[in-house]
VOVEXTOR-481599 format. One line per field, with one value per atom (N, C-alpha, C): residue number from 1; atom name; x, y, z. Coordinates in Angstrom, 3 decimals. Example, Ala and Ser with C-alpha at 12.3 -4.5 7.8 and 13.67 -1.06 7.14 Angstrom:
2
resi <- c(1:1:1:2:2:2) .
name <- c(N:CA:C:N:CA:C) .
x <- c(13.190:12.300:13.200:12.850:13.670:12.900) .
y <- c(-5.690:-4.500:-3.300:-2.250:-1.060:0.030) .
z <- c(7.800:7.800:7.800:7.080:7.140:7.870) .
***
This chain:
201
resi <- c(1:1:1:2:2:2:3:3:3:4:4:4:5:5:5:6:6:6:7:7:7:8:8:8:9:9:9:10:10:10:11:11:11:12:12:12:13:13:13:14:14:14:15:15:15:16:16:16:17:17:17:18:18:18:19:19:19:20:20:20:21:21:21:22:22:22:23:23:23:24:24:24:25:25:25:26:26:26:27:27:27:28:28:28:29:29:29:30:30:30:31:31:31:32:32:32:33:33:33:34:34:34:35:35:35:36:36:36:37:37:37:38:38:38:39:39:39:40:40:40:41:41:41:42:42:42:43:43:43:44:44:44:45:45:45:46:46:46:47:47:47:48:48:48:49:49:49:50:50:50:51:51:51:52:52:52:53:53:53:54:54:54:55:55:55:56:56:56:57:57:57:58:58:58:59:59:59:60:60:60:61:61:61:62:62:62:63:63:63:64:64:64:65:65:65:66:66:66:67:67:67:68:68:68:69:69:69:70:70:70:71:71:71:72:72:72:73:73:73:74:74:74:75:75:75:76:76:76:77:77:77:78:78:78:79:79:79:80:80:80:81:81:81:82:82:82:83:83:83:84:84:84:85:85:85:86:86:86:87:87:87:88:88:88:89:89:89:90:90:90:91:91:91:92:92:92:93:93:93:94:94:94:95:95:95:96:96:96:97:97:97:98:98:98:99:99:99:100:100:100:101:101:101:102:102:102:103:103:103:104:104:104:105:105:105:106:106:106:107:107:107:108:108:108:109:109:109:110:110:110:111:111:111:112:112:112:113:113:113:114:114:114:115:115:115:116:116:116:117:117:117:118:118:118:119:119:119:120:120:120:121:121:121:122:122:122:123:123:123:124:124:124:125:125:125:126:126:126:127:127:127:128:128:128:129:129:129:130:130:130:131:131:131:132:132:132:133:133:133:134:134:134:135:135:135:136:136:136:137:137:137:138:138:138:139:139:139:140:140:140:141:141:141:142:142:142:143:143:143:144:144:144:145:145:145:146:146:146:147:147:147:148:148:148:149:149:149:150:150:150:151:151:151:152:152:152:153:153:153:154:154:154:155:155:155:156:156:156:157:157:157:158:158:158:159:159:159:160:160:160:161:161:161:162:162:162:163:163:163:164:164:164:165:165:165:166:166:166:167:167:167:168:168:168:169:169:169:170:170:170:171:171:171:172:172:172:173:173:173:174:174:174:175:175:175:176:176:176:177:177:177:178:178:178:179:179:179:180:180:180:181:181:181:182:182:182:183:183:183:184:184:184:185:185:185:186:186:186:187:187:187:188:188:188:189:189:189:190:190:190:191:191:191:192:192:192:193:193:193:194:194:194:195:195:195:196:196:196:197:197:197:198:198:198:199:199:199:200:200:200:201:201:201) .
name <- c(N:CA:C:N:CA:C:N:CA:C:N:CA:C:N:CA:C:N:CA:C:N:CA:C:N:CA:C:N:CA:C:N:CA:C:N:CA:C:N:CA:C:N:CA:C:N:CA:C:N:CA:C:N:CA:C:N:CA:C:N:CA:C:N:CA:C:N:CA:C:N:CA:C:N:CA:C:N:CA:C:N:CA:C:N:CA:C:N:CA:C:N:CA:C:N:CA:C:N:CA:C:N:CA:C:N:CA:C:N:CA:C:N:CA:C:N:CA:C:N:CA:C:N:CA:C:N:CA:C:N:CA:C:N:CA:C:N:CA:C:N:CA:C:N:CA:C:N:CA:C:N:CA:C:N:CA:C:N:CA:C:N:CA:C:N:CA:C:N:CA:C:N:CA:C:N:CA:C:N:CA:C:N:CA:C:N:CA:C:N:CA:C:N:CA:C:N:CA:C:N:CA:C:N:CA:C:N:CA:C:N:CA:C:N:CA:C:N:CA:C:N:CA:C:N:CA:C:N:CA:C:N:CA:C:N:CA:C:N:CA:C:N:CA:C:N:CA:C:N:CA:C:N:CA:C:N:CA:C:N:CA:C:N:CA:C:N:CA:C:N:CA:C:N:CA:C:N:CA:C:N:CA:C:N:CA:C:N:CA:C:N:CA:C:N:CA:C:N:CA:C:N:CA:C:N:CA:C:N:CA:C:N:CA:C:N:CA:C:N:CA:C:N:CA:C:N:CA:C:N:CA:C:N:CA:C:N:CA:C:N:CA:C:N:CA:C:N:CA:C:N:CA:C:N:CA:C:N:CA:C:N:CA:C:N:CA:C:N:CA:C:N:CA:C:N:CA:C:N:CA:C:N:CA:C:N:CA:C:N:CA:C:N:CA:C:N:CA:C:N:CA:C:N:CA:C:N:CA:C:N:CA:C:N:CA:C:N:CA:C:N:CA:C:N:CA:C:N:CA:C:N:CA:C:N:CA:C:N:CA:C:N:CA:C:N:CA:C:N:CA:C:N:CA:C:N:CA:C:N:CA:C:N:CA:C:N:CA:C:N:CA:C:N:CA:C:N:CA:C:N:CA:C:N:CA:C:N:CA:C:N:CA:C:N:CA:C:N:CA:C:N:CA:C:N:CA:C:N:CA:C:N:CA:C:N:CA:C:N:CA:C:N:CA:C:N:CA:C:N:CA:C:N:CA:C:N:CA:C:N:CA:C:N:CA:C:N:CA:C:N:CA:C:N:CA:C:N:CA:C:N:CA:C:N:CA:C:N:CA:C:N:CA:C:N:CA:C:N:CA:C:N:CA:C:N:CA:C:N:CA:C:N:CA:C:N:CA:C:N:CA:C:N:CA:C:N:CA:C:N:CA:C:N:CA:C:N:CA:C:N:CA:C:N:CA:C:N:CA:C:N:CA:C:N:CA:C:N:CA:C:N:CA:C:N:CA:C:N:CA:C:N:CA:C:N:CA:C:N:CA:C:N:CA:C:N:CA:C:N:CA:C:N:CA:C:N:CA:C:N:CA:C:N:CA:C:N:CA:C:N:CA:C:N:CA:C:N:CA:C:N:CA:C) .
x <- c(23.372:23.468:23.648:22.794:22.845:24.010:24.645:25.725:25.228:23.928:23.360:23.470:23.965:24.118:22.759:22.667:21.440:21.162:19.888:19.577:19.655:19.783:19.707:21.022:21.881:22.926:23.989:24.278:25.428:26.635:27.858:28.997:29.374:29.067:29.482:28.465:28.200:27.302:28.002:27.790:28.298:27.120:27.144:26.021:26.416:25.720:26.024:25.769:26.733:26.593:26.704:27.225:27.348:26.950:26.634:26.265:27.418:28.637:29.795:30.047:29.262:29.394:30.274:30.786:31.566:30.676:31.307:30.518:31.038:30.112:30.435:30.403:31.513:31.590:31.144:30.094:29.531:29.656:30.381:30.349:29.131:28.062:26.779:26.782:27.572:27.585:28.425:29.029:29.785:29.285:28.030:27.449:26.419:26.434:25.536:24.792:23.676:22.869:22.305:22.201:21.729:21.280:20.450:20.007:19.703:19.798:19.333:19.989:21.313:22.033:21.951:21.941:21.864:22.872:24.096:25.127:25.180:25.330:25.499:24.246:23.124:21.882:21.165:21.529:21.011:19.507:18.993:17.561:16.734:17.223:16.504:16.394:17.498:17.510:16.641:16.564:15.835:14.344:13.965:12.578:11.942:12.427:11.694:11.649:12.765:12.801:13.234:12.793:13.236:12.921:11.714:11.445:12.410:12.611:13.476:14.913:15.415:16.822:17.091:16.154:16.376:16.290:15.562:15.494:16.806:17.760:19.069:19.781:19.487:20.101:21.447:22.023:23.275:23.120:24.086:24.072:23.899:22.991:22.715:23.941:24.827:26.063:26.925:27.114:27.938:27.322:26.001:25.324:25.536:25.395:25.542:26.981:27.950:29.358:29.650:29.219:29.493:28.854:27.624:26.927:27.502:27.935:28.612:29.905:30.711:31.977:31.765:30.706:30.405:29.979:29.504:28.881:29.759:30.381:31.049:32.552:33.123:34.566:35.191:36.505:37.194:36.972:36.866:36.726:35.281:34.337:32.921:32.528:31.391:30.816:29.594:29.474:28.284:27.629:26.364:25.570:24.724:24.999:24.248:23.242:21.972:20.901:20.558:21.445:21.265:20.965:21.156:21.067:22.084:23.324:24.456:24.753:25.001:25.471:25.135:24.911:24.715:25.750:25.419:26.346:27.411:28.363:29.449:30.261:30.763:31.376:32.537:33.338:34.547:34.375:33.198:33.031:32.873:32.429:32.145:33.414:34.556:35.794:36.091:35.837:36.110:35.205:34.035:33.123:33.473:33.662:33.861:35.090:36.119:37.329:37.120:35.996:35.684:34.760:34.368:33.394:34.112:34.277:34.995:34.198:34.875:34.246:34.485:34.257:34.187:32.774:32.649:31.347:30.933:29.713:29.156:27.876:27.610:26.487:25.620:24.329:23.331:22.794:23.031:22.712:21.220:20.947:19.589:19.340:18.172:17.795:18.607:19.249:20.082:21.570:21.918:23.334:23.705:24.099:24.281:25.731:26.648:28.055:28.570:29.783:30.330:30.733:30.859:31.367:32.753:33.556:34.907:34.860:33.943:33.834:33.497:32.529:32.163:33.318:34.009:35.165:36.250:36.479:37.483:37.108:35.820:35.345:35.024:35.523:35.448:34.212:33.394:32.157:32.194:32.078:32.014:30.558:30.280:28.911:28.581:27.448:26.980:25.513:25.013:23.597:22.744:21.430:20.548:20.814:20.611:20.925:19.976:20.030:19.256:20.181:19.635:20.342:19.373:19.789:18.986:19.311:18.273:18.501:17.349:17.673:16.713:15.434:15.574:14.407:13.642:14.172:13.564:14.500:13.925:14.704:14.623:15.775:15.835:16.405:15.688:16.090:16.591:17.717:18.291:18.238:17.527:17.359:17.040:17.045:16.832:15.365:14.486:13.069:12.280:11.125:10.234:9.770:9.193:8.657:7.244:7.167:5.886:4.911:5.402:4.506:4.347:4.910:4.796:5.303:6.345:6.937:7.533:7.972:8.628:7.781:7.207:6.523:5.180:4.778:3.588:3.870:5.162:5.540:5.783:5.527:5.723:7.190:7.443:8.776:9.802:9.381:10.266:10.262:11.443:11.592:12.297:11.942:12.589:13.222:14.541:15.242:15.451:14.982:14.977:15.131:15.232:15.196:14.213:14.649:13.953:12.801:12.039:10.808:11.001:12.224:12.553:11.658:10.871:10.082:8.788:8.475:7.209:7.370:6.260:6.272:5.341:5.596:4.746:3.483:3.492:2.369:2.447:3.462:3.661:4.804:4.551:5.611:6.747:6.569:7.658:8.587:8.293:9.193:9.792:11.107:11.810:12.481:12.015:12.566:13.804:14.949:16.205:16.678:15.791:16.159:16.602:17.557:18.141:17.113:16.076:15.081:14.345:14.304:13.587:14.543:15.847:16.819:17.763:17.268:18.019:19.347:19.386:20.557:21.818:21.626:22.712:22.670:23.784:23.763:23.185:22.346:21.745:22.444:22.598:23.197:22.254:22.766:21.912:21.165:21.857:21.166:20.113:20.353:19.353:18.087:18.254:17.117:16.303:16.991:16.287:15.652:16.387:15.836:14.583:14.648:13.515:12.267:12.436:11.271:10.740:11.637:11.191:10.441:10.925:10.242:8.837:8.710:7.384:6.433:6.957:6.108:5.748:6.515:6.292:5.771:5.638:5.157:3.669) .
y <- c(168.659:170.017:170.982:171.978:172.927:173.887:174.228:175.206:176.599:176.741:178.024:179.002:180.206:181.204:181.682:181.985:182.526:183.888:184.195:185.532:186.601:186.192:187.140:187.354:186.365:186.300:187.376:188.038:188.921:188.066:188.469:187.573:187.340:188.291:188.142:188.819:188.224:188.829:188.837:189.887:189.968:189.833:188.796:188.493:188.771:189.689:189.889:188.608:188.182:186.895:186.956:187.993:188.023:189.396:189.446:190.712:191.703:191.202:192.089:192.692:192.272:192.842:192.052:190.901:190.052:189.623:189.458:189.115:187.839:187.106:185.909:186.281:186.093:186.419:185.200:185.369:184.262:184.547:183.710:183.721:182.883:183.555:182.863:181.755:181.924:180.885:179.679:179.737:178.586:178.172:178.441:178.137:177.011:176.124:174.974:174.999:174.281:174.296:172.896:172.555:171.234:171.315:170.387:170.382:168.962:168.786:167.564:166.301:166.359:165.149:164.076:164.481:163.519:162.381:162.733:161.698:160.913:159.604:158.685:158.565:159.048:158.933:157.652:156.560:155.245:155.157:155.675:155.585:156.288:157.422:158.145:157.297:156.658:155.857:154.619:154.065:152.816:153.019:154.153:154.319:155.565:156.734:157.962:158.331:158.191:158.500:157.259:156.103:154.846:154.749:155.074:154.907:155.699:156.965:157.804:157.321:156.999:156.639:155.201:154.315:152.922:152.723:153.575:153.435:153.793:154.341:154.626:153.350:152.252:150.974:150.752:151.814:151.711:152.520:152.413:153.174:154.661:155.316:156.724:157.612:157.279:158.046:157.969:156.759:156.573:157.273:157.202:157.851:159.356:159.968:161.418:161.851:161.074:161.391:161.355:160.288:160.124:161.247:161.621:162.654:164.040:164.270:165.530:165.645:164.587:164.613:164.793:164.231:164.316:165.732:166.513:167.801:168.992:168.966:170.128:170.075:171.226:171.335:172.027:171.917:172.396:173.880:174.682:176.129:176.596:175.683:176.034:176.274:176.932:177.139:176.254:175.585:174.794:175.396:175.808:176.287:175.121:174.670:173.566:174.168:173.836:174.461:173.712:172.837:172.273:170.793:170.245:168.808:168.061:168.366:167.857:166.394:166.075:164.730:164.410:163.138:162.649:161.550:160.555:159.465:159.796:158.904:159.081:160.324:160.987:162.301:162.299:161.244:161.233:160.566:159.995:159.227:160.101:161.337:162.179:162.630:162.596:163.054:162.295:161.009:160.204:160.585:161.127:161.587:162.998:163.889:165.304:165.518:164.715:164.901:164.495:163.848:163.447:164.429:165.519:166.458:167.721:167.902:169.075:170.361:171.486:172.793:173.527:174.835:175.614:175.448:175.011:174.594:175.478:176.015:176.796:176.114:176.237:175.528:176.484:176.501:177.131:176.020:176.103:174.992:174.653:173.342:172.848:172.363:171.816:171.399:170.207:169.464:168.333:168.689:169.902:170.300:170.878:170.006:170.376:170.624:170.385:170.489:171.915:172.138:173.495:173.985:175.307:175.897:175.350:175.147:174.618:173.208:172.374:171.017:171.047:171.883:171.965:172.534:173.530:174.088:173.035:172.221:171.157:170.126:170.057:169.121:169.823:171.049:171.719:172.547:172.805:173.565:174.819:175.976:177.244:177.510:177.670:177.935:179.403:179.646:181.007:181.099:182.306:182.452:182.442:182.295:182.499:183.866:183.974:185.240:185.503:186.760:187.209:187.423:187.221:187.510:188.225:189.337:190.013:189.405:188.963:188.231:188.499:189.075:189.261:189.960:190.939:191.664:190.958:189.842:189.099:189.140:189.017:188.819:187.335:186.715:185.273:185.049:184.289:183.970:182.532:182.318:180.991:180.634:179.557:179.144:177.659:177.083:175.637:175.248:175.912:175.528:176.356:175.842:176.690:177.901:178.842:180.040:179.721:178.964:178.457:179.578:180.640:181.705:182.812:182.583:183.519:184.914:184.945:186.223:186.929:186.147:186.727:186.593:185.427:185.219:185.921:186.615:187.461:188.675:188.952:190.081:189.606:190.457:190.022:189.857:189.006:188.807:188.401:187.471:186.854:185.350:184.752:183.301:182.818:181.626:181.000:179.701:179.594:178.333:177.651:176.429:175.758:174.257:173.571:172.118:171.689:170.762:170.348:169.381:169.530:168.742:167.521:167.280:166.061:165.892:164.833:164.551:165.346:166.098:166.842:168.163:168.843:170.164:171.077:172.369:173.325:173.646:173.437:173.839:175.294:176.011:177.411:177.480:177.874:177.844:178.822:179.745:180.670:180.110:178.901:178.222:177.013:176.984:175.983:174.981:173.753:172.689:172.106:172.216:171.685:170.457:169.787:168.536:167.520:166.682:165.777:164.845:164.514:163.579:164.120:165.443:166.013:166.598:166.482:166.963:165.837:164.612:163.449:163.290:163.708:163.517:164.155:165.218:165.846:167.355:168.016:169.478:170.075:171.103:171.794:173.122:173.481:174.775:175.887:176.816:177.824:178.653:179.138:179.981:179.192:177.915:177.095:176.955:176.743:176.646:177.936:179.073:180.352:180.719:180.526:180.860:180.041:178.757:177.880:178.318:178.642:179.010:180.389:181.334:182.666:182.571:181.743:181.554:180.992:180.026:179.455:180.498:181.354:182.320:183.536:183.781:184.997:184.728:183.486:183.204:183.497) .
z <- c(-14.438:-13.918:-15.076:-15.162:-16.259:-16.089:-17.208:-17.170:-17.528:-17.779:-18.147:-16.993:-17.288:-16.241:-15.775:-14.489:-13.939:-14.554:-14.848:-15.368:-14.294:-13.027:-11.935:-11.195:-11.193:-10.174:-10.334:-9.227:-9.173:-8.816:-9.226:-9.038:-7.585:-6.718:-5.327:-4.429:-3.287:-2.307:-0.963:-0.213:1.149:2.094:2.908:3.779:5.223:5.922:7.337:8.116:8.893:9.556:11.075:11.631:13.078:13.595:14.875:15.498:15.466:15.405:15.385:14.010:13.018:11.685:10.749:11.189:10.292:9.128:7.973:6.795:6.138:5.575:4.809:3.337:2.667:1.242:0.438:-0.330:-1.099:-2.589:-3.305:-4.762:-5.147:-5.505:-5.618:-6.668:-7.714:-8.734:-8.333:-7.129:-6.627:-5.247:-4.980:-3.680:-3.808:-2.828:-2.771:-1.443:-1.383:-0.169:0.092:1.373:1.776:3.229:3.654:5.053:5.510:6.817:7.487:6.956:6.830:6.439:7.526:8.779:9.892:9.709:9.358:9.265:10.576:10.468:11.601:12.487:11.996:12.764:12.337:12.974:12.596:12.771:13.861:14.153:13.080:12.597:11.550:10.293:9.923:8.711:8.837:10.041:10.221:10.439:11.039:11.449:10.850:11.233:10.960:9.485:8.799:7.372:6.594:7.057:6.456:4.962:4.505:3.067:2.193:2.531:1.695:1.734:2.907:3.026:2.602:2.802:2.423:0.913:0.205:-1.251:-1.926:-1.166:-1.741:-2.168:-1.516:-1.849:-1.195:-0.619:0.118:1.401:2.271:3.517:3.215:3.954:3.641:3.841:4.759:4.924:3.668:3.154:1.954:0.749:0.640:-0.490:-0.458:0.714:0.806:0.583:1.069:0.825:-0.674:-1.336:-2.766:-3.569:-3.253:-4.030:-3.745:-2.513:-2.164:-2.967:-2.980:-3.712:-5.210:-5.736:-7.158:-7.555:-6.576:-6.860:-6.505:-5.335:-4.758:-5.029:-5.378:-5.563:-4.351:-4.220:-3.026:-2.767:-3.819:-3.646:-3.612:-3.621:-3.534:-2.080:-1.910:-0.587:-0.437:0.706:1.022:2.251:2.100:3.225:3.718:4.930:5.526:6.510:6.327:7.101:8.379:8.833:10.163:10.216:11.419:11.696:10.836:11.138:10.361:10.662:11.932:12.271:13.719:13.964:15.319:15.557:16.348:16.565:17.587:17.732:18.690:18.340:19.353:19.180:18.199:18.190:17.371:16.012:15.747:14.509:13.268:13.434:12.273:11.556:12.222:11.596:10.306:10.299:9.113:7.943:8.251:7.199:6.774:7.741:7.404:6.528:6.716:5.912:4.453:4.163:2.790:2.074:2.756:2.196:1.731:0.423:-0.073:0.095:-0.089:-0.055:1.252:1.204:2.427:2.968:4.196:4.716:5.889:5.804:6.909:7.374:8.664:9.280:10.072:9.758:10.615:11.508:12.775:13.660:13.656:13.652:13.797:15.213:15.443:16.802:17.297:16.393:16.806:16.876:16.532:16.523:17.886:18.809:20.207:20.594:19.701:20.072:19.941:20.412:20.471:19.089:18.974:17.736:17.414:18.444:18.235:17.639:18.135:17.610:16.125:15.750:14.333:13.514:14.046:13.334:13.137:14.166:14.062:13.009:12.675:11.657:10.336:10.196:8.908:8.653:9.686:9.510:10.378:9.745:10.466:10.838:12.111:12.559:12.320:11.667:11.427:11.846:12.120:12.447:11.184:11.320:10.164:9.542:8.224:7.560:6.404:5.924:4.775:3.587:2.390:1.152:0.216:-0.367:-1.391:-2.739:-3.451:-4.699:-5.670:-6.805:-7.895:-7.447:-6.567:-6.084:-4.984:-4.491:-3.392:-2.187:-1.006:0.211:0.549:0.729:0.977:2.375:3.162:4.535:4.571:5.249:5.409:6.895:7.241:8.629:8.664:9.858:9.945:9.787:10.486:10.482:9.475:9.042:8.247:9.061:8.386:9.029:9.524:10.619:11.106:11.462:12.082:12.522:11.483:10.281:9.163:9.532:10.325:10.697:9.485:8.497:7.321:6.065:5.817:4.538:4.460:5.510:5.401:4.522:4.320:3.483:2.051:1.049:-0.346:-0.691:-1.674:-2.241:-1.185:-0.336:0.650:0.420:0.421:0.347:1.604:2.062:3.209:2.743:2.854:2.602:3.948:4.074:5.375:5.192:6.312:6.351:7.419:8.264:9.485:9.264:8.197:8.055:7.163:6.718:5.967:4.747:4.670:3.465:3.375:4.403:4.411:3.657:3.442:2.835:3.613:3.565:4.267:3.493:2.186:1.358:0.918:1.356:0.983:-0.020:-1.250:-2.269:-2.006:-1.072:-0.755:0.316:0.788:1.716:0.989:0.908:0.101:1.029:1.007:1.841:1.172:1.831:1.305:2.063:2.796:3.457:2.412:2.774:1.775:1.154:1.891:1.366:0.145:-0.017:-1.156:-2.204:-1.986:-2.981:-3.404:-3.333:-3.799:-3.062:-1.784:-0.925:-1.505:-2.291:-3.029:-2.821:-2.533:-2.461:-3.733:-3.564:-4.709:-4.934:-6.200:-6.523:-6.077:-5.280:-4.668:-5.701:-6.728:-7.701:-8.473:-8.693:-9.357:-8.532:-7.224:-6.314:-6.338:-6.221:-6.159:-7.497:-8.577:-9.895:-10.203:-9.886:-10.162:-9.389:-8.108:-7.318:-7.703:-7.972:-8.396:-9.715:-10.620:-11.902:-11.694:-10.792:-10.516:-9.947:-9.093:-8.403:-9.253:-10.303:-11.092:-12.491:-12.864:-14.224:-14.351) .
***
C-alpha cells in the first residue's frame, strides 16, 4: 500500500446521506471501499463464484476477515456497497465483531434485513450518495449504471459492486466486488486517483 498522498484529496468531505439532510463525515484519506463480501453465502462460494473464491486456498469468510483486519484500522471508515452477508440470521455476529472500522452499508439486492439488524452488527445503513472529487462527480451504489442515467454525462464515475468477476466494459464504472479487488478493502482515494489518471492521461 502506497503512502504517497493523493494529489487531489481534500482532508474531509461531507456527503449528504439522508432525505432529512443528515450528513456522513468522511475523512477521505482514511476511507476504504468494498462490495459483495457475501459472508456465509456457501452456495456462492461453491458454485457461482467458485473459481475466484476457491483459489483463496482457505474459507472465503476467513480470507476476507484476515484481509480486512490487515487493512482497516478502528478509526477508519469502510463503505460497503452491498450484499454483505447471508446465512443464518445470528451467525454473522461472530464475523462482524472481527471487522474493525466505522462501517456503512448501501444495501444490495441480498441485504433483506432491517436497519436495526445491520446496526446491531456494526453497519449503519445509508442510501446511495454522490461525492465531488477532483472535478469529478462520483456515485456510490450497489449496481452498475445499467441505463446510463449518470455516466451519459461527462466527468462522472460510478463505484459499484453486484457483478462480481464481470466488468461493464465502461471505464467510468468501477467494480469493487471482492473478486476483483483481491477480497481486500481498497483505499478510496487510491481507487479514484487511479481511474481518473487512466481516463485523463
